[in-house]
C-alpha positions as CSV (number, residue, x, y, z in Angstrom):
1,M,-22.8,-2.8,8.2
2,L,-19.8,-3.2,10.5
3,D,-20.7,-2.4,14.1
4,R,-19.9,-3.6,17.6
5,S,-22.7,-6.3,17.7
6,T,-21.4,-7.8,14.4
7,V,-17.9,-8.2,15.8
8,I,-19.2,-9.7,19.1
9,Q,-21.4,-12.1,17.1
10,E,-18.2,-13.2,15.3
11,L,-16.4,-13.6,18.6
12,T,-19.0,-16.1,19.7
13,K,-17.4,-18.5,17.2
14,V,-13.9,-18.3,18.9
15,I,-13.6,-21.4,21.1
16,D,-11.1,-21.7,23.9
17,P,-9.1,-24.8,22.7
18,E,-8.5,-26.0,26.2
19,L,-12.1,-25.8,27.5
20,G,-14.1,-26.1,24.3
21,V,-16.2,-23.1,25.2
22,A,-16.7,-19.8,23.4
23,I,-14.6,-16.9,24.7
24,T,-17.7,-14.8,24.9
25,E,-19.4,-17.4,27.2
26,L,-16.3,-17.4,29.4
27,D,-16.6,-13.6,29.7
28,L,-13.0,-13.2,28.4
29,V,-13.8,-10.3,26.1
30,E,-13.3,-7.0,28.0
31,E,-13.8,-4.4,25.3
32,V,-14.8,-4.1,21.7
33,K,-14.5,-0.8,19.9
34,V,-15.5,-0.2,16.3
35,K,-15.1,3.1,14.5
36,D,-14.8,4.0,10.9
37,G,-13.6,0.4,9.9
38,S,-11.1,0.2,12.8
39,V,-11.7,-2.6,15.2
40,S,-10.0,-2.9,18.6
41,I,-10.5,-5.8,21.0
42,Q,-9.2,-6.3,24.5
43,Y,-9.5,-9.6,26.3
44,H,-7.9,-11.8,28.9
45,L,-7.4,-15.5,29.1
46,T,-8.7,-18.0,31.6
47,S,-5.4,-17.9,33.4
48,N,-2.5,-15.5,33.6
49,Y,-0.3,-18.6,32.8
50,C,-2.4,-20.0,30.0
51,P,0.0,-22.0,27.7
52,P,1.3,-19.6,25.0
53,Q,0.2,-22.0,22.2
54,F,-3.4,-21.7,23.4
55,A,-3.1,-17.9,23.7
56,L,-1.7,-17.7,20.2
57,A,-4.5,-20.0,18.9
58,I,-7.2,-17.9,20.4
59,G,-5.6,-14.7,19.1
60,S,-5.1,-16.1,15.7
61,D,-8.7,-17.2,15.5
62,I,-10.0,-13.8,16.6
63,K,-7.9,-12.1,14.0
64,S,-8.9,-14.4,11.2
65,R,-12.6,-14.1,12.0
66,V,-12.8,-10.4,12.6
67,T,-10.6,-9.3,9.7
68,K,-12.8,-11.2,7.3
69,L,-15.8,-9.1,8.2
70,T,-16.9,-6.7,5.6
71,G,-15.8,-3.2,6.3
72,V,-12.8,-3.9,8.5
73,K,-9.9,-1.7,7.5
74,K,-7.7,-1.8,10.6
75,F,-7.6,-4.4,13.4
76,N,-5.8,-4.5,16.7
77,Q,-6.2,-6.9,19.6
78,T,-4.7,-6.8,23.1
79,I,-4.4,-9.7,25.6
80,K,-4.3,-8.4,29.1
81,G,-2.9,-9.9,32.3
82,H,-0.9,-12.8,30.7
83,F,2.6,-13.3,31.8
84,L,3.8,-13.1,28.2
85,A,1.2,-10.5,27.1
86,D,3.7,-8.1,25.5
87,D,5.3,-10.8,23.3
88,I,2.0,-12.4,22.3
89,N,0.4,-9.0,21.5
90,E,3.4,-8.2,19.3
91,Q,3.2,-11.5,17.5
92,L,-0.6,-11.3,16.9
93,N,-0.6,-7.7,15.7
94,K,2.0,-8.0,13.0
């Protein structure tokens, strides 16, 4: 069954490529909402000026892992606080 804890468990496998530590251990995940197969995740990065290639790598890994979970019908993620957040969010949520 798809629920918040299942999504969070999957997020423990997403590793910050610069630090080599899970994003959950770094307390980067701010919000996880799951309702009727729709998953929404909000998070921030370790720095507002995190290199865009790392931001995209983290976001791509999140999307890849979460959308493969059984029961996910719709997925959205939002990076908050990054200087290129709007551009990165647009790219990741295509």
